[in-house]
C-alpha atoms as one frame of an Amber mdcrd trajectory, in Angstrom:
protein
 -46.172  60.970  13.654 -43.922  58.824  15.815 -40.877  57.701  13.862 -39.742
  54.035  13.871 -38.441  53.037  17.263 -34.687  52.738  17.475 -32.557  50.621
  19.788 -31.690  51.590  23.326 -28.429  51.482  25.195 -28.409  48.459  27.443
 -26.444  48.135  30.637 -26.342  46.314  33.893 -27.628  48.295  36.863 -27.540
  47.395  40.513 -30.920  46.901  42.150 -30.452  49.944  44.356 -29.680  52.162
  41.389 -32.792  50.928  39.595 -34.878  51.745  42.670 -33.385  55.228  42.794
 -34.068  55.713  39.092 -37.693  54.548  39.466 -38.401  56.741  42.488 -36.715
  59.708  40.829 -38.746  59.312  37.653 -42.032  58.926  39.518 -41.238  61.981
  41.638 -40.353  64.049  38.571 -43.520  63.021  36.731 -45.709  63.694  39.775
 -44.143  67.116  40.311 -44.687  68.058  36.677 -48.293  66.925  36.752 -49.184
  68.634  40.028 -47.421  71.796  38.909 -49.702  72.006  35.885 -52.867  71.021
  37.679 -53.818  74.575  38.610 -53.995  75.579  34.975 -55.757  72.388  33.920
 -58.322  72.427  36.722 -59.198  76.054  36.069 -60.472  75.363  32.574 -64.265
  75.125  32.406 -65.685  71.994  30.824 -66.594  72.785  27.217 -70.058  72.174
  25.857 -70.474  69.527  23.201 -69.456  70.805  19.771 -71.673  70.474  16.735
 -70.693  68.121  13.941 -71.832  67.670  10.375 -74.321  64.783  10.055 -75.556
  63.207   6.830 -77.372  59.937   7.593 -80.095  58.673   5.241 -83.231  56.958
   6.557 -82.379  53.263   7.004 -82.606  50.371   9.501 -81.679  51.492  13.001
 -78.584  49.260  13.383 -77.045  50.600  10.148 -77.995  54.184  10.978 -76.322
  53.923  14.387 -73.117  52.658  12.764 -73.080  55.806  10.620 -73.942  57.934
  13.674 -71.006  56.447  15.600 -68.563  57.282  12.816 -69.848  60.826  12.350
 -70.290  61.709  16.033 -67.157  60.053  17.409 -69.211  58.322  20.104 -69.235
  54.725  21.176 -72.715  53.262  20.629 -74.231  50.465  22.686 -77.351  48.924
  21.180 -79.470  46.231  22.809 -80.057  43.631  20.089 -83.806  43.539  20.717
 -84.096  47.316  20.298 -83.204  47.489  16.593 -85.454  44.705  15.359 -87.772
  46.100  12.699 -87.027  49.728  13.629 -86.260  52.281  10.902 -84.344  55.447
  11.769 -85.247  58.918  10.476 -82.870  60.812   8.177 -80.499  63.288   9.861
 -78.767  66.159   8.069 -77.033  69.343   9.132 -74.704  70.723  11.789 -75.980
  69.331  15.088 -74.761  68.189  18.465 -74.731  64.391  18.852 -77.665  64.752
  21.251 -79.713  66.670  18.703 -78.816  64.198  15.946 -79.910  61.208  18.028
 -83.177  62.901  19.000 -84.019  63.471  15.326 -82.905  59.986  14.271 -85.113
  58.297  16.879 -88.122  60.623  16.541 -91.325  58.615  16.311 -89.636  55.256
  16.947 -90.441  55.039  20.661 -86.794  54.122  21.334 -85.174  55.891  24.302
 -81.497  56.753  24.660 -79.012  58.422  26.932 -75.501  59.819  26.448 -73.023
  59.431  29.294 -69.279  58.900  29.690 -68.691  59.005  25.960 -71.278  56.354
  25.162 -74.695  56.604  23.515 -76.838  53.877  25.099 -79.743  53.035  22.812
 -82.809  51.258  24.141 -82.320  52.198  27.815 -84.279  55.008  29.527 -82.085
  58.005  30.219 -83.729  58.765  33.541 -86.462  57.567  35.838 -89.221  58.962
  33.677 -87.843  57.397  30.530 -87.565  60.722  28.725 -84.603  61.497  26.509
 -82.196  64.136  27.816 -82.577  67.732  26.830 -80.605  68.846  23.827 -77.104
  70.019  24.676 -77.391  68.950  28.301 -74.772  66.187  28.323 -71.004  66.620
  28.275 -69.406  64.029  26.010 -65.998  62.379  25.830 -65.995  61.210  22.221
 -64.641  57.826  21.246 -65.049  55.875  18.030 -67.811  53.325  17.560 -66.840
  49.726  18.236 -68.454  46.491  17.071 -71.529  45.465  18.997 -71.869  41.825
  20.046 -74.799  40.205  18.321 -76.011  43.415  16.671 -75.202  42.096  13.189
 -75.497  38.349  13.713 -71.844  37.472  14.444 -72.863  34.781  16.917 -69.407
  34.012  18.356 -68.267  37.625  18.687 -66.572  39.058  21.785 -65.743  42.772
  21.898 -63.329  44.134  24.486 -64.045  47.843  24.245 -62.421  51.064  25.473
 -64.111  51.118  28.883 -63.163  47.514  29.606 -59.545  48.090  28.544 -59.378
  51.217  30.699 -60.708  49.255  33.669 -58.238  46.379  33.170 -55.266  48.729
  32.533 -53.425  45.900  30.694 -49.646  45.599  30.689 -49.588  42.695  28.193
 -51.925  40.588  26.050 -52.607  38.201  28.916 -54.208  41.123  30.774 -56.282
  42.092  27.719 -57.979  38.670  27.617 -57.887  37.709  31.289 -61.654  38.121
  31.753 -62.416  35.771  28.801 -62.615  32.120  29.846 -62.553  30.901  26.227
 -59.375  32.821  25.280 -55.982  31.941  26.770 -52.580  33.588  26.448 -49.508
  31.425  26.994 -46.225  32.695  28.540 -45.547  35.408  31.107 -43.277  37.345
  28.712 -44.931  39.713  26.208 -42.324  38.832  23.583 -43.279  35.129  23.673
 -47.025  35.336  24.345 -49.383  33.511  22.004 -53.161  33.879  21.933 -55.367
  30.769  21.813 -59.089  30.970  20.986 -60.831  27.778  22.158 -57.343  26.282
  22.343 -56.464  27.102  18.704 -53.298  29.165  18.153 -53.839  32.588  16.584
 -52.055  31.960  13.244 -55.053  29.754  12.404 -57.307  32.805  12.684 -57.563
  35.884  10.476 -55.634  38.420  12.599 -55.526  42.113  11.732 -54.411  45.393
  13.279 -56.436  48.411  12.130 -57.695  46.250   9.268 -54.198  45.203   8.140
 -53.517  41.469   7.815 -50.857  40.065  10.153 -48.642  37.209   8.947 -46.110
  36.753  11.726 -45.232  33.050  11.995 -41.525  33.738  12.556 -40.085  31.690
  15.465 -42.040  29.272  17.644 -40.248  30.487  20.790 -41.465  34.056  20.188
 -44.785  35.866  20.161 -46.802  35.685  16.978 -47.951  39.311  17.335 -46.037
  41.558  19.738 -48.542  44.262  20.714 -48.286  46.943  23.366 -51.817  46.965
  24.849 -51.519  50.636  25.785 -51.951  51.372  22.046 -55.274  49.527  21.851
 -58.746  51.008  21.688 -60.642  47.736  21.230 -60.277  44.051  20.365 -62.920
  42.143  18.393 -62.778  38.324  18.448 -64.953  35.979  16.392 -64.500  32.542
  17.961 -64.904  29.808  15.352 -67.318  31.320  12.837 -65.953  34.449  11.183
 -67.699  36.486   8.460 -66.315  36.451   4.922 -65.215  40.095   5.189 -62.891
  39.255   8.134 -60.301  38.226   5.535 -58.681  35.032   4.226 -57.366  32.286
   6.495 -60.098  32.485   9.172 -59.858  28.747   9.910 -60.911  29.074  13.559
 -62.251  32.642  13.570 -60.727  36.098  13.573 -59.106  38.695  15.839 -59.070
  42.400  14.994 -57.000  44.779  17.114 -57.932  48.448  16.762 -55.594  51.204
  17.920 -56.574  54.572  19.376 -57.588  57.613  17.333 -57.367  61.301  18.201
 -61.158  61.552  18.381 -61.148  58.873  21.105 -59.033  61.069  23.354 -60.063
  64.675  22.711 -62.285  66.305  25.311 -65.498  67.872  23.948 -64.943  71.289
  22.442 -61.152  70.802  22.431 -58.960  70.893  19.331 -55.742  69.814  21.049
 -54.873  67.558  23.963 -52.419  65.128  25.420 -51.656  62.927  28.373 -48.810
  61.588  30.459 -49.100  58.273  32.259 -46.612  56.384  34.397 -46.855  52.993
  36.109 -44.440  51.617  38.663 -44.375  47.878  39.384 -42.772  47.378  42.790
 -42.335  43.643  42.190 -39.805  43.949  39.351 -38.843  47.631  39.680 -40.416
  48.274  36.287 -41.311  51.775  35.124 -43.666  52.204  32.177 -44.197  55.720
  30.827 -46.496  56.849  28.034 -46.631  60.265  26.356 -49.191  61.398  23.811
 -50.339  64.482  21.925 -53.336  64.694  19.605 -55.594  67.215  17.954 -57.908
  68.184  15.105 -58.306  71.327  13.039 -60.130  72.156   9.801 -60.686  68.506
   8.909 -57.218  67.320   9.932 -56.576  64.969  12.854 -53.270  63.826  14.290
 -52.111  61.519  17.057 -48.628  60.772  18.351 -48.031  58.264  21.118 -44.819
  56.868  22.573 -44.467  54.293  25.341 -41.354  52.839  26.958 -40.919  50.320
  29.751 -37.802  49.183  31.598 -37.414  46.832  34.550 -35.721  43.849  36.178
 -36.460  40.117  36.214 -39.519  39.158  38.226 -39.878  36.566  40.981 -42.383
  33.707  40.820 -44.795  32.816  43.580 -42.259  30.243  44.815 -39.814  33.051
  45.670 -37.348  32.176  42.892 -36.223  34.764  40.361 -37.193  33.859  36.794
 -34.120  34.607  34.654 -34.568  36.408  31.374 -37.839  38.167  32.267 -36.633
  41.765  32.424 -38.777  44.431  30.760 -37.284  46.278  27.788 -40.051  47.523
  25.511 -40.391  50.491  23.169 -43.545  51.191  21.198 -45.056  54.031  19.228
 -48.171  54.973  17.294 -48.653  57.779  14.792 -51.827  58.712  12.912 -52.689
  61.463  10.457 -56.166  61.843   8.972 -58.096  64.287   6.839 -61.887  64.368
   6.510 -63.383  66.606   3.840 -66.769  68.296   4.141 -68.016  65.749   1.607
 -67.342  62.982   4.156 -64.318  61.551   2.319 -61.867  60.461   5.016 -58.207
  59.522   4.459 -56.056  58.109   7.251 -52.438  56.976   7.536 -51.452  54.923
  10.580 -48.082  53.575  11.684 -47.390  51.587  14.827 -44.305  49.736  15.991
 -43.372  47.607  19.010 -39.860  46.437  19.827 -38.627  44.149  22.608 -34.865
  43.897  23.102 -33.841  42.095  26.270 -32.005  39.117  27.696 -34.334  36.126
  27.444 -34.165  32.455  28.439 -32.308  30.109  26.064 -35.765  29.276  24.693
 -37.819  32.421  25.183 -41.097  30.590  25.881 -39.621  28.287  28.570 -38.184
  29.118  31.985 -35.549  26.394  31.705 -34.930  23.612  29.207 -32.171  21.025
  28.734 -29.639  22.617  26.404 -26.188  21.912  24.941 -23.373  22.967  27.290
 -22.183  25.731  24.968 -25.570  27.481  24.905 -25.857  30.383  27.404 -28.604
  30.419  30.035 -29.960  33.658  28.539 -29.412  35.384  25.234 -30.490  38.589
  23.551 -33.633  38.059  21.483 -34.770  41.067  19.500 -38.338  41.135  18.167
 -39.618  44.056  16.107 -43.186  44.309  14.727 -44.477  47.162  12.579 -47.714
  48.000  10.823 -48.384  50.690   8.189 -51.986  51.253   7.044 -53.689  53.614
   4.589 -57.492  53.733   4.852 -60.154  55.550   2.864 -63.787  55.665   4.004
 -66.836  57.809   3.324 -68.371  59.013   6.595 -71.406  60.424   4.786 -72.459
  57.607   2.456 -75.245  58.210  -0.038 -77.510  55.495  -1.360 -75.591  52.293
  -2.008 -72.183  53.970  -2.141 -70.408  53.284   1.195 -66.825  52.319   0.256
 -63.779  51.287   2.259 -60.249  50.982   0.858 -57.316  49.591   2.840 -53.669
  49.257   1.779 -51.204  47.952   4.339 -47.718  46.655   5.002 -47.023  44.632
   8.129 -44.159  42.521   9.358 -42.305  40.960  12.261 -38.549  40.492  12.518
 -36.769  38.294  15.063 -32.981  38.293  15.494 -31.329  35.582  17.587 -27.621
  34.877  18.222 -26.511  31.387  17.153 -23.908  29.477  19.185 -21.866  26.317
  18.660 -19.264  24.470  20.717 -16.824  27.149  19.477 -18.945  29.936  20.987
 -20.907  32.723  19.283 -21.194  32.186  15.517 -23.584  34.684  13.928 -26.993
  36.350  14.191 -29.902  34.648  12.449 -32.801  36.892  11.400 -36.282  35.761
  10.485 -38.533  38.279   8.791 -42.165  37.664   7.810 -43.949  40.423   5.902
 -47.310  41.019   4.276 -48.350  43.576   1.688 -52.120  43.427   1.659 -55.250
  45.392   0.975 -58.937  45.386   0.123 -61.663  47.339  -1.593 -65.204  46.810
  -0.364 -68.558  48.522  -0.403 -71.542  48.288   1.958 -74.941  48.164   0.271
 -77.621  49.190   2.800 -81.351  48.652   2.379 -84.481  48.274   4.478 -83.730
  44.917   6.118 -79.947  45.210   6.528 -76.833  45.408   4.409 -74.416  43.449
   2.231 -70.653  44.036   2.253 -68.936  42.916  -0.959 -65.362  43.351  -2.081
 -62.007  42.019  -3.182 -58.851  41.572  -1.098 -55.301  40.437  -1.718 -52.059
  39.653   0.075 -48.451  39.001  -0.839 -46.661  37.304   2.075 -42.969  36.435
   2.426 -41.241  34.309   5.078 -37.489  34.899   4.907 -34.650  33.481   7.021
 -31.252  35.206   6.781 -28.613  32.941   8.311 -25.057  31.896   7.409 -25.926
  28.207   7.023 -29.520  27.697   5.896 -31.059  30.888   4.518 -34.487  30.130
   3.030 -37.593  31.823   1.694 -41.218  30.906   1.014 -43.808  33.159  -0.628
 -47.579  33.143  -0.981 -49.884  35.433  -2.965 -53.671  35.362  -2.760 -56.645
  37.131  -4.330 -60.099  36.756  -2.815 -63.632  37.869  -3.706 -66.208  37.969
  -0.934 -69.687  39.058   0.110 -71.351  39.037   3.538 -75.025  39.779   4.184
 -76.324  40.893   7.592 -80.086  41.007   7.544 -83.201  41.267   9.722 -85.645
  39.630   7.285 -88.407  38.973   9.842 -89.361  40.214  13.254 -87.217  38.586
  15.983 -84.775  37.179  13.384 -81.242  38.230  12.495 -79.171  36.425   9.875
 -75.573  36.686   8.708 -74.321  34.674   5.742 -71.627  35.008   3.124 -68.889
  33.410   1.106 -65.410  33.795  -0.332 -63.603  32.570  -3.437 -59.801  32.560
  -3.075 -56.946  31.701  -5.426 -53.385  31.303  -4.170 -49.925  31.101  -5.708
 -47.377  29.415  -3.397 -43.595  29.378  -3.982 -41.302  27.031  -2.059 -37.709
  27.437  -0.859 -36.289  26.142  -4.161 -38.645  28.100  -6.411 -41.250  25.333
  -6.653 -44.655  26.744  -7.628 -48.069  25.409  -6.593 -51.397  27.041  -7.467
 -54.624  26.325  -5.589 -58.125  27.716  -5.308 -61.068  27.147  -3.009 -64.415
  28.329  -1.666 -65.482  29.320   1.858 -68.991  29.879   3.239 -70.633  30.801
   6.529 -74.118  31.172   7.925 -75.275  32.148  11.398 -78.331  33.631  12.990
 -80.295  34.579  16.077 -83.982  34.130  16.842 -85.786  35.645  19.828 -87.783
  32.818  21.382 -89.258  35.301  23.875 -88.569  38.881  24.916 -85.986  37.430
  27.316 -84.520  34.360  25.577 -82.611  34.244  22.250 -81.382  31.164  20.362
 -78.365  31.303  18.077 -76.486  28.932  15.782 -73.878  29.006  13.048 -71.666
  27.025  10.665 -68.680  27.851   8.483 -66.452  26.046   6.018 -63.103  27.737
   5.391 -60.495  27.200   2.676 -57.144  28.769   3.626 -54.637  27.628   0.996
 -51.066  26.683   1.967 -49.753  28.612   4.981 -46.128  29.720   5.049 -43.720
  27.749   7.221 -42.079  29.203  10.298 -38.901  31.039   9.279 -36.552  29.307
  11.723 -37.465  25.751  10.676 -37.358  26.267   6.896 -34.904  23.938   5.150
 -33.394  25.023   1.804 -33.304  21.310   0.791 -37.095  20.796   0.998 -38.558
  19.174  -2.159 -42.283  19.261  -1.170 -43.073  16.107  -3.181 -44.768  16.058
  -6.600 -48.056  17.667  -5.503 -46.824  19.974  -2.738 -48.593  20.599   0.582
 -52.369  20.186   0.737 -54.442  23.343   1.259 -55.735  23.686   4.824 -59.489
  23.653   5.417 -61.754  23.859   8.467 -65.348  23.418   9.593 -66.815  25.330
  12.549 -70.074  24.717  14.413 -71.847  26.599  17.222 -75.261  26.561  18.930
 -76.305  28.534  21.988 -78.847  30.415  24.087 -78.752  33.906  25.612 -81.076
  35.474  28.162 -81.356  39.046  29.447 -83.784  40.386  32.040 -83.608  43.610
  34.067 -79.825  43.625  34.384 -79.431  39.838  34.640 -77.740  37.964  31.782
 -77.065  34.284  31.109 -75.579  32.440  28.168 -74.652  28.910  27.118 -73.048
  27.634  23.905 -71.596  24.475  22.369 -68.774  24.752  19.820 -66.567  22.593
  17.628 -63.721  23.389  15.211 -62.207  20.793  12.835 -59.028  21.744  10.962
 -57.831  19.416   8.184 -54.316  19.122   6.695 -52.841  21.674   9.095 -49.257
  22.298   8.072 -46.865  21.267  10.887 -43.451  21.411   9.248 -40.130  20.126
  10.572 -36.647  21.117   9.458 -35.885  17.557   8.274 -36.086  15.183   6.509
 -35.817  17.249   3.320 -38.227  15.153   1.264 -41.195  15.307   3.646 -40.425
  17.915   6.287 -42.261  20.617   4.345 -45.536  18.708   4.060 -46.256  17.151
   7.448 -50.020  17.548   7.835 -52.274  17.042  10.842 -55.978  17.023  11.661
 -57.199  18.850  14.759 -60.455  18.979  16.719 -61.329  21.606  19.357 -64.683
  21.139  21.059 -66.433  22.116  24.263 -68.899  24.515  25.791 -69.065  27.936
  27.445 -71.397  29.126  30.200 -71.829  32.628  31.573 -73.985  34.661  33.935
 -73.923  38.200  35.230 -75.750  41.105  36.780 -75.295  44.809  36.082 -76.591
  47.632  38.261 -76.331  51.396  37.931 -72.685  51.686  39.000 -71.259  48.186
  38.772 -71.472  44.585  37.671 -70.466  41.009  38.458 -69.864  38.324  35.800
 -68.960  34.632  35.870 -67.743  32.659  32.832 -66.867  28.986  32.495 -65.251
  27.309  29.476 -64.551  23.627  28.928 -62.200  23.119  25.973 -60.870  19.757
  24.760 -58.320  19.635  21.941 -57.148  16.523  20.039 -54.617  16.288  17.211
 -54.608  13.212  14.964 -56.923  11.537  17.452 -54.740  11.979  20.562 -54.672
  14.753  23.191 -52.884  17.926  22.111 -49.607  18.891  23.764 -47.974  22.278
  24.136 -45.294  21.490  21.538 -47.901  21.189  18.782 -49.474  24.205  20.465
 -46.651  26.392  19.167 -48.511  26.897  15.885 -51.602  24.694  16.033 -53.410
  24.101  19.345 -52.720  23.599  23.038 -54.412  21.789  25.953 -56.833  23.955
  27.925 -59.389  22.003  29.946 -61.605  23.973  32.331 -61.263  27.713  32.953
 -63.479  29.811  35.240 -63.308  33.604  35.413 -65.108  35.887  37.869 -65.019
  39.666  37.465 -66.671  42.449  39.438 -66.432  46.224  39.873 -68.378  49.024
  41.539 -68.077  52.808  41.308 -68.785  55.057  44.277 -69.848  58.069  42.241
 -69.759  60.589  45.097 -66.137  59.714  45.826 -64.956  59.204  42.236 -63.703
  55.777  43.348 -63.964  52.465  41.499 -62.936  49.172  43.066 -62.916  45.767
  41.432 -61.047  42.631  40.636 -61.059  39.291  38.890 -60.402  35.649  39.674
 -59.188  32.901  37.337 -59.654  29.280  38.412 -58.083  26.428  36.439 -58.855
  22.959  37.875 -56.466  20.058  37.285 -56.647  18.755  33.704 -55.655  15.208
  32.784 -56.659  14.918  29.102 -52.987  14.917  28.119 -50.638  12.877  25.954
 -49.890   9.347  27.166 -47.423   9.227  30.037 -47.493  12.995  30.624 -48.459
  14.407  34.034 -51.776  16.195  34.491 -51.828  19.974  34.290 -51.761  21.428
  37.794 -54.657  23.405  39.208 -54.288  27.078  40.133 -56.355  30.013  41.374
 -55.306  33.618  40.778 -56.854  36.758  42.262 -56.277  40.349  41.070 -57.708
  43.527  42.620 -57.621  47.265  41.877 -58.821  50.655  43.082 -59.031  53.696
  40.790 -59.627  57.257  41.990 -60.651  60.255  39.880 -60.685  63.136  42.377
 -63.337  65.784  41.827 -60.863  68.542  42.732 -58.431  67.320  40.017 -60.673
  66.307  37.121 -57.737  65.812  34.741 -56.044  63.237  36.961 -56.523  59.526
  37.545 -54.734  57.475  40.200 -54.776  53.698  40.311 -53.454  51.038  42.681
 -53.634  47.332  41.945 -52.416  44.023  43.288 -51.853  41.181  40.842 -51.685
  37.570  42.063 -52.895  38.616  45.517 -52.182  35.260  47.172 -48.737  34.778
  45.606 -49.732  31.686  43.615 -46.948  29.669  41.953 -48.274  28.806  38.508
 -47.867  28.933  34.747 -50.852  29.934  32.618 -52.637  26.877  31.229 -51.562
  27.727  27.650 -47.855  28.141  28.531 -45.406  25.823  26.774 -43.704  22.817
  28.382 -45.791  22.010  31.454 -46.079  18.312  30.548 -42.404  17.750  29.634
 -39.915  16.578  32.247 -37.074  18.407  30.477 -38.796  21.800  30.703 -39.521
  24.180  33.565 -42.300  26.427  32.254 -42.248  30.185  32.458 -43.984  30.930
  35.753 -46.130  33.998  36.189 -44.950  36.780  38.539 -45.704  36.420  42.239
 -47.649  39.037  44.183 -47.158  42.386  42.428 -48.103  45.902  43.537 -48.578
  48.540  40.830 -49.233  52.287  41.058 -50.354  54.355  38.074 -50.794  58.110
  37.667 -52.304  59.715  34.561 -52.844  63.357  33.667 -54.633  64.742  30.632
 -54.659  68.261  29.264
């Protein structure tokens, strides 16, 4: 397991020395990889290993979830395929191919297994026959959520293949193909995610199932995540199920990190990889090292990533101060799965950014007191520890899941006065949380029921105004996902939560509330599906941001009001012979959102606002055998207390968005092992802004890549990409300060060339 990341020695290097260091490192890595290629290439590809399967007869969608867990494969299921279909029972030591053949026997459902994915409902070859047993080499990866398969009507899943294609360097890259999701700031340590314009602390956010409560400092990121650790991201926009956790006012986001089974080649019990990326624009080197394996029921994974580089230059040719790269991250996992199917897993991940940043880390330049330096050393450190128990071979109605977790983010910032440096202020927000739930499966679907809890603390350690708020919560929930009639899929559920809130002076306030959701899909024809949903969410009293807490707050006689929300969505989806189209209308209303200010003491703790986010999304695409093209368009309008939102309230509530168009395409030339692709983001001018503020400027950004997997070196991957091809000068639409005359926003990097080499063994 990777140990907690420690600090690094910082120093000032001349540009030429950094270039020499980068070239030297790349040369060393390349030499090491090529030197080992003879051994690696000489190994014959192993046949798919058998695994122990124990899957009772049940509805196809539920059976395939169990198959994904037990086989280690990703499963893609066309929603129309599972309707009314019951899978056969599967037991014994079988290859995944054999298990699928038995499961689908007599159903008339075809399948194929390729590139680590079991595609259900698509003919495997021209004749439509299933492949012969044992004939397919697999690269196992863990099952991800399937959009629409269980009635989560606003769900977006960014899976392993999509992440591998994007090769993200920050969260903005992870979501850059999603028109309805924006990421503000060009610095990973100050990036915030907005779903339909709503800031992520108003969603239920988790990493590997562990609740994240990271509202520390509004100039910093809410969740610092190294995307190289990620296996998948699952976003429910607006309507989230009850089992997503408490506080899902505007939906949920679940980040899932990699497992050993995702990376091991078939038939292998040990493996590893080395990857290195060089960004010529900012002389940034990013290197990742990993080792993983499994033996006699045990699995382990260790991963370490470090990145170092200089400030980048915007499209206008000006260097953006305080944008150097200085990131360390690590992931460690240890799991044991008994023959009975009982699986225990411990996971620990940590990301740390420690670099010189602008005076306000989410703004390129802002008017500041004369004694404040232009840049200062922010240090942000996020960690996540998770224990999980599951049963991979459930019997009858016993299909439990237990999660215990500790998560937290710490931000340390130097404080200055007219006398110079004074002291370091540290904000630390932590959460001890967990849940016990069970899935009850039956003929028409399943019900997940359970109990969860959290104990959150927001703590500011400073010489002048140290403060602390605490919140504890216990919730009971149930969520049903059913196919009660042909062509119909329903998801509905509810939560009952009770919260104990403690203020900075020990004031106690207890509250309780109910949440409910319902959504569904109905197939109007074999091509066209209608969907709709509604949710009401009670979220209690959220903790204040650490760096604005005031030890003199009195909260008033009744304390802050609990925050609630209503979400609505209706839409249509169509799919025909590779063509897809979709359209949806959405609205989110948040009531009594807590927007605290440091002063005045009597009321600063209970400033409350009402917010509305509404709009529509459109999409169309076409997929062929070796490629695809997709277009998405989102129109998002956000108002707070009846007036247009601004990016200051966007720090922890919502931000202006307007119109966003994304276009993505890729094609693989199989004979050459070459994939080429790219994406375009178009943001027209947007003038629904606060009175007197200028309109948001339009921008168009183009990114392109080429990835080569040479047949002669099957363990190697080489990638070249160009980001911001036309050197556009712009700040992402969700970036802070674009409408304020006293702020120069953080611009995105200008044209950037990146080279990546990866070797596996």
